[in-house]
C-alpha positions in Angstrom: -23.2 74.8 21.2 -25.1 72.6 23.6 -27.7 70.2 22.2 -30.8 69.2 24.0 -32.3 70.6 27.1 -30.2 71.5 30.1 -29.7 68.9 32.7 -28.4 69.8 36.2 -24.9 68.8 37.0 -24.3 65.7 39.0 -22.1 67.6 41.3 -19.4 64.8 41.5 -16.9 65.3 44.3 -13.1 64.8 43.7 -13.3 61.4 45.4 -16.2 60.3 43.2 -14.4 61.5 40.1 -11.3 59.6 41.1 -13.2 56.4 41.9 -15.2 56.7 38.5 -12.0 57.3 36.5 -10.4 54.2 38.2 -13.4 52.2 37.1 -13.3 53.6 33.6 -9.6 52.7 33.2 -9.9 49.1 34.6 -9.3 46.2 32.2 -10.9 43.8 34.7 -14.3 45.4 34.9 -17.1 44.3 32.4 -17.3 46.9 29.5 -21.0 47.6 30.3 -20.0 49.0 33.7 -17.1 50.9 32.2 -19.4 52.5 29.6 -21.9 53.5 32.3 -19.0 55.1 34.2 -18.0 57.0 31.1 -21.5 58.3 30.8 -21.6 59.4 34.4 -18.2 61.2 34.0 -19.5 62.9 30.8 -22.7 64.0 32.7 -20.6 65.2 35.5 -18.7 67.5 33.0 -22.1 69.1 32.1 -22.5 67.6 28.7 -26.1 67.3 27.5 -27.6 63.8 27.0 -27.9 64.4 23.3 -24.3 65.4 22.9 -23.1 62.3 25.0 -25.4 59.9 23.1 -24.0 61.2 19.7 -20.4 60.9 20.9 -20.8 57.4 22.4 -23.2 56.0 19.8 -26.0 55.4 22.4 -29.6 56.6 22.7 -30.6 59.6 24.7 -32.8 57.4 26.8 -29.8 55.3 27.8 -27.8 58.3 28.8 -30.8 59.6 30.8 -31.4 56.3 32.5 -27.8 56.1 33.8 -27.8 59.8 34.7 -31.0 59.4 36.7 -29.8 56.1 38.4 -26.6 57.8 39.5 -28.5 60.7 40.9 -30.7 58.3 42.8 -28.2 55.6 43.9 -24.6 56.8 43.3 -22.0 54.3 42.0 -23.9 51.3 43.2 -26.6 52.2 40.7 -24.4 51.2 37.8 -24.7 47.5 38.6 -27.8 46.0 37.1 -30.0 44.2 39.6 -30.7 40.5 39.0 -33.8 40.1 36.7 -36.5 37.6 37.2 -36.5 34.8 34.7 -36.4 31.1 34.2 -34.7 29.3 37.0 -31.5 27.4 36.3 -32.1 24.0 34.8 -29.0 22.4 36.3 -27.2 22.8 39.6 -23.5 24.1 39.3 -22.1 20.6 40.0 -24.3 18.9 37.5 -23.4 21.6 34.8 -19.6 21.2 35.6 -19.9 17.4 35.3 -21.6 17.7 31.9 -19.0 20.2 30.6 -16.2 17.9 31.7 -17.7 14.9 30.2 -18.3 16.7 26.8 -14.6 18.0 26.9 -13.3 14.3 27.5 -15.5 13.0 24.7 -14.0 15.7 22.3 -10.4 14.9 23.3 -10.6 11.2 22.5 
C-alpha cells in the first residue's frame, strides 16, 4: 500500500540509473551525496516520499526537496551550492602555518 500522494516517476534512463548506482556505492564520495543519490534512486522506483522518508529516517520535505531538485537540474542538482557567510579569517598559507606551528609545539 502506497503512502502519501502520488508523485510522478522521475523517468530515469538506464545510463542515469547506472551513474546513480555508481555514486551510491562509492566509498570516496561524501555520505550526504550518497544519501541524496539513494533518495533519487528510490524516487525513480516510484516510491512515495512518505515511504522513502520512513525507510531512510528523513523528513518528507527532505525527500521532496531532492526529488524536485533532480527533476530540475539532474545529477548536478545533488551538489549543494556554496552558501553565503562569513568570509575566511585566514588565508590558506596562514592557516597551514598556524597548524604546523601548533603541531610542532605539541610534539616537543
